[in-house]
FIPAPA-760632 format. One record per residue (C-alpha): residue in one letter; x, y, z. Coordinates in steps of 0.2 Angstrom, whole numbers, plus 5000, padded with zeros to 4 digits. Layout:
N
AXYZ/...
***
This chain:
598
M511950474854/D511750614844/S513450704845/L514150524840/L513450534826/H513650704820/A515350654822/R515350534806/M514150624795/S515750674787/Q516150504785/D514950354780/P513650424773/S514350614770/A513150734773/G512050804759/T512150634750/Y510950504749/Y511050334758/N510050184754/G508650314747/H508650424763/Y509350594762/V510950624775/P510550794783/T511950904788/S512050974804/A511251144803/E509551054793/K509650904807/T509551054820/A508151144813/Y507051004810/Q507350954827/S507051144835/T505051084830/H504850924830/E505350884851/P507050944852/W508350804857/A508950914872/S507350964878/S506750774880/V507550764896/K505950854904/Y504950684905/G506150624917/Y505650764927/Y503950714925/G504350564932/L505250634948/Y503650744948/F502650594951/F503550504964/A503950654971/V501850684974/T501750534976/I502850524992/F502250664999/I500450644998/A501050455008/I501950555021/L500450705024/F499350535029/N500750475041/V500850615050/H498950655049/F499050455056/K500150495072/I499350635074/L497950525075/Q498550415088/R499250535101/R497750615101/S496750475105/L497850395118/A497950585124/V495950615125/G495450445130/S493450425125/T492850495110/S491350515103/Q490350375096/S489450455081/L490250415063/T491250585059/L491850635040/Q493650575043/D493050425050/K491850415032/F493650465023/Y494650315032/A493250195028/L493150245010/F495050255010/R495350065015/L493950015004/L495050034994/A496850005001/Y496649835010/P495749684997/R496849564991/I496549444974/P495649284983/I497049144985/S495849054974/V496449184960/N498149214964/K498649054966/F498849064949/I499849214952/S500949204967/P502349094958/W502749244944/Y502149384955/T502149464973/A500449524975/G500349684989/N498749744993/Q497249814982/G498049984986/Q499949954981/T499349874966/L498550024962/L499850114964/L500750024954/A499450024940/A499450184940/G501250214939/F501250104921/L499750204916/F500650364920/T502250284911/T501250224896/L500050384895/Y501850484894/C502650394883/F501250314868/A500150484874/D501050564859/T501150474842/Y502850554837/N503750414838/Y504950424826/R506250534816/P506450524796/P508050424794/F509650514800/Y508850674807/G509150604826/S508450474839/S506650424841/P505750524851/L504750364858/G506250304864/L507050444871/R505350464880/S505750304888/E507350314892/W507250474903/L505950384911/A506650254918/M508150354920/A507250454935/M506250274941/L508050234945/P508550324963/F506850274970/L507150104964/I508550074975/V507950174989/F506250044990/G507549874992/H508249975008/K508349895023/I508650045033/N507350135023/F506950335024/I505650335016/G504850195023/T504950265036/L504450455031/I502750355024/G502350245040/S503050085032/S504249935033/H505449875023/E504649725020/K503249815012/M504149915000/Q504749774993/V503149754982/L503449954978/H505549904975/Q504949754961/G503449834955/V504549964952/A505849864944/G504649814931/L504049974927/H506050014925/L506249834913/Y504549904903/M505350064897/S506750014895/L506349874885/V505350004874/H507050124873/T507849974865/I506749914852/S506350094848/M508350144845/T508449934838/I507050044825/R507950194824/S509750094818/N508649974808/R508050124795/E509850204797/R511550114794/G510849944803/I510849874820/N512549794816/Y513249944811/D513050014825/F513349894837/H515249874832/H515350084829/N514350184843/Y514650094859/A512950184865/Y512150034857/W513249874863/T513349954882/G511649974881/F511149784877/V512549724888/A511849854904/L510149754897/A510549564899/P510649614919/L509249694919/I508249544912/W508949454922/L508849524939/C506949544934/C506749384931/A507649294945/S506749404956/L505049324952/P504549194967/I504649034955/F506449074954/R506949164969/K506249064984/A507048894974/A508548964979/Y508549104986/E510549104995/C510849094978/F509849204971/W510649344984/I512449314979/L511949324960/H510749494962/L512349604969/V513449544956/A512249594941/V511849734949/G513549804949/V513749744931/Y512049834927/F512550014935/G514449994925/F513749964908/L512250054911/W513650224918/L514550164901/H512950194891/C512350364897/W513350464907/K513850574893/Y512350624888/L511350784897/D510550714913/G511150544913/G512750574922/Y511550664938/Y510450514937/M511850394937/Y512650514953/A510850514961/T511050314959/F512450284964/A512450424981/V510850334987/F511550144986/G513250194996/W512150285007/G510950145010/V512650025012/V513650135022/L512150145034/R511849965033/V513349905038/A513850065053/Y511950015059/M512649835060/F514349865070/Y513449975081/V512449835085/N513649735086/L514849815099/H514249695112/V514649525108/H513049405108/V512849225109/A511449145106/R510848985115/V509948875103/H508948725107/V508048595097/T506448575105/S505248405108/S504148455092/G505748465079/M505748675081/L506948795087/H507048895100/L508249045101/S508649175117/I509949305114/P510549415129/T510649585122/K510249775128/L509749815113/R507849875112/W506649835103/S504749875097/P503549715099/G503149645079/Q505149685072/H506049565070/V508149545064/F509149475052/L510449345061/R512149305054/F512949135063/L514649125061/S515048945063/V513148905053/R513248965035/P514149125039/F513849225024/E511949215024/S510949295034/H509049285037/P507349375044/F506549305060/S505149385071/I505549425089/T504549315100/S504749445115/I504849595122/P505949685131/S506149705150/G505449855156/N507049945163/D508749965156/Q509249785161/P509649685146/S508449595139/D508249385132/M507849425112/S506849255108/F506449165093/F505449025091/I505748965071/V505048805061/P506648725051/M506248745032/K507548675019/G509148785018/F509748885031/T508748835045/S508848665041/S510748685042/L510548765063/K509648605066/E510748485060/Y512348575069/C511348575085/K510848405085/R512548355082/A512848425099/G511248345108/G510048465106/R511048625112/R512248735107/D512948905111/L513448995095/F514049175090/V512749285080/L512649435071/L511249525073/D510849655061/G509149765066/P507949765072/F506749805059/G504849795056/H503349885055/T502949915076/T501649905084/P501350015098/E499950145090/L498949975093/R498750045111/A497850175104/F496350075098/D494750035109/N494849845104/A496249725096/L495949565085/L497649465083/I497549325070/A498949235071/G499249065057/G500548925063/S502248995063/G501249175064/I501249185081/A502949225084/Y502549405079/I500849405087/L501249345102/P502449485108/V501049615099/F499849515113/Q501049515128/D501249695124/L499549735126/V498949645139/R500649715149/C499649885146/N498149825152/K498649755169/G499349905168/E501149835173/V502149975163/S501850165160/A501450165142/K499650235138/T498350125131/R496650125131/C496449945120/S494949875137/K494849715125/I496249605118/E495549445108/L496849325099/I496549185089/W497949065083/V497548925070/V498648785070/R499048615060/S499348525077/R499248545095/A500748465101/Q501748555086/Y501548735094/Q501548675115/K503248765117/M502248935114/E500748885120/K501348895137/H502049085133/V500449105129/S499549035141/E500749115154/T500249285148/I498449285152/N498549165168/E498449345178/I496949425171/N495349425182/D494049515168/G493449475152/G494349605144/V495649455136/S495149305129/V496149195117/G495449055107/F496648895098/F496048805083/V496948635075/T496448585060/G497648435057/K496748265056/D497848225074/A496748365081/G495548225091/S497048115097/E498048255108/G496548265119/V496048425112/E493948475114/S492748385098/K491848485093/S490148515082/S490948495062/S489748615059/D490648815055/D489248885062/D489048795078/L490948805078/V490949025079/N489549035090/D490448895104/M492049005101/K491149175104/E490149095122/K491949025127/S493049145122/L492549285129/S491849255146/K492949295161/A494449235167/L494349065157/P496048975151/A496448975130/N495048885122/W495448745113/H494348695096/T494248575080/G494348645062/R494348825052/P493848965061/K492349065049/L493549245050/L492349345037/D491049295052/I492349325066/I492649505059/R491049555054/E490349505072/R491749595083/S491049745070/Q489449755076/T489849735096/W491249795100/E491350005100/G492550115095/R494050085084/V494449905081/A496149845077/V496549705066/T498349615065/T498549455056/C500149365052/G500049195043/S499949125027/E499349175008/S497649145012/M497549195028/I498049365026/S497049345011/D495449335023/V495749425032/S496049575024/N494649565014/A493449525026/V494049695035/A493749785018/G491949715017/V491849785036/Q492249975027/I490649945019/D489449935035/I490450065041/L490150175027/R488150145031/Q488250155048/R487849945050/T489249935063/T489449985083/C491250025079/K491750175070/E493350105062/M494149965061/Y495949975054/L497249805048/Q498949775050/T499649615042/D501149525041/A501749385030/Y502849225034/D503949305018/W503949435004/
***
C-alpha cells in the first residue's frame, strides 16, 4: 500500500508541502522516519510469529499422538501391567482433567445456536490463539504513524497475523486432513478448530480494516482512497464474503438450510480468495501466503476427488428399506474396508444428486477379503433423509439405488482393544456409531479374529425414547451378545419415553438410585440377555462406580445428544480428580466422543 502512495506523492498532495494541516514528507523523509518506527517492510515478522505458533502447537500435538500410539501398541504386546499409579498416569489424568470438560447443557443451550463449543481442551487452544493474536496486536501501543508517514503499524500487525492463519484455516476444513492424521484427530473434530480459526481470521481482518480506515481518514479520507487506491476497495470487497462466511456458518443459520449454505459457502470462498488475491499479492509476503493457500486448497480438492474416484471404481448399489418403525435401513455390498466408528458420505444419483451427507457405518467388515455389507440405520429428518424415505415409499418401501461413496472417514476405534475395560454409551440413533465398536470388541473378546485385545469387560448402555422405534437395531445388539457365556459382556437398555411401560418393558422403581442399583445387579451378571429399564440412567454415578470397581485402563466411548456428551465428558473429567487422589481402582480413564453432527 505504501508503494502506491509513493507514486502519487508528486500529484495530490505534493511532497514537502502541507495538506489539511499535516506535513507531507518526501520519500526519503518517510523512509528515515520508518527506519526507527517499525519499518513497513519488517512488519512481515508478525506473520512469521503466527506461523511459529501453529507449528509449535501442531508439533506438540504430534508428539502426544505418537506417544499415545506407542503406549497402545506396548499395552497390547505386554498384556497386564502394574496396577500402581505411575507418574505417566498422573500426567495423563491431569491433561485429561484440563481437556475433557464441556460447558454444562444448561448453559450450552444458549450458546450452541451461535457457536459450536468443543471440549475444554479445544476451547483453551482457541483461547490461547486469541490471546496470542491480541497481545501481538495491542501490546505494542504504537498503532498509528503521523499522517502521510505510512501505514498503521496496528493494521500491518493484524494483516500478517490474519494471512498466517489462512493456509491452516483451509487445511483444518479438509475431509482428508493430513494434520488431523498426524495429531490423531478426525475431520469432524477438526471442524471446531476450522471454525475457531475462521473467527480469529475475521477478528484480525476487522482490526486491519478498521485501523487502515482510521489511517486513511487522517490523511485524504476513505472516500478518496476507495476510489483511487485499489488496495482499499478490493479489501472492502473481500471483507464482505468473509463476514458472510463466518455469520452464515453459525449453527442457527447453517442447520436451518445446510444444503443452501454448502453451495453458497463454496461461492463465497471463491469470491473471497479472488479479491484477497487482488488486495495483497503485490505486497511483501502477501503473494506467498496466497500461493500456499491455493496450494493446500487445490491439494485437498484433488486428493478428495482422486480418492472418491478410486472408491467408486466398483459400482455400488444401495438396498434401501423403510422399516416398520419408519427408519431407513441401507445395505451396500462393497469391497471397501473400514474400521469400527467410521462414516462415509453418501450421494444418491436419483435423489438430490448434488448433495452428499455423512452416515455412521453400523456394520463391521468381514474378517476375510470377501465383499462385505456396509450397513446404515438412518432416522429420517427434514431435508435429504426425508426425500430419500419418500422416494422409497413410492416404490413400496424398498428400492435399489446407485450410490457414490466418499470415505470412509472418521476416528477409528481399534485402539480401544488396548484397554482392559470399555464402557460404551449410546443415546438414541447414536447406537449407529457405538454398535460396530461394540461388535468389534465382542468379536475380539470371543477370539473370532486374529486381532489382539486385552479388553476383558465390555459394557453397553443404550438410552432410547421408545423401544419400538429401535427394535431393528436391538436385534443386532442381541445377536452380538447371544453367544457370550461369561460375565465379560453386559448390556443395559433404558427407555425414557412415556410409552415405555406400554411396550412390555419391565417396570422399575422411579427412584434414580434404585434404577442405577438395579442396572448394576442385572447387567453385570453372567449370561443374561440385555436388560430393559425405564427412566434415565444416572451416568455420573455409573461412570464413577466403574472407576471404583474396574481395574487397569478404562475406555469410555459415547455418541448421542449434546446433553449426553456433556454429561459423560464432565463425569470422566471428574474421575481424573479421583485418579490423582488415588481414590479409584482404575489407573486410567480415556474418553472418546462422537456427536450427531458438527
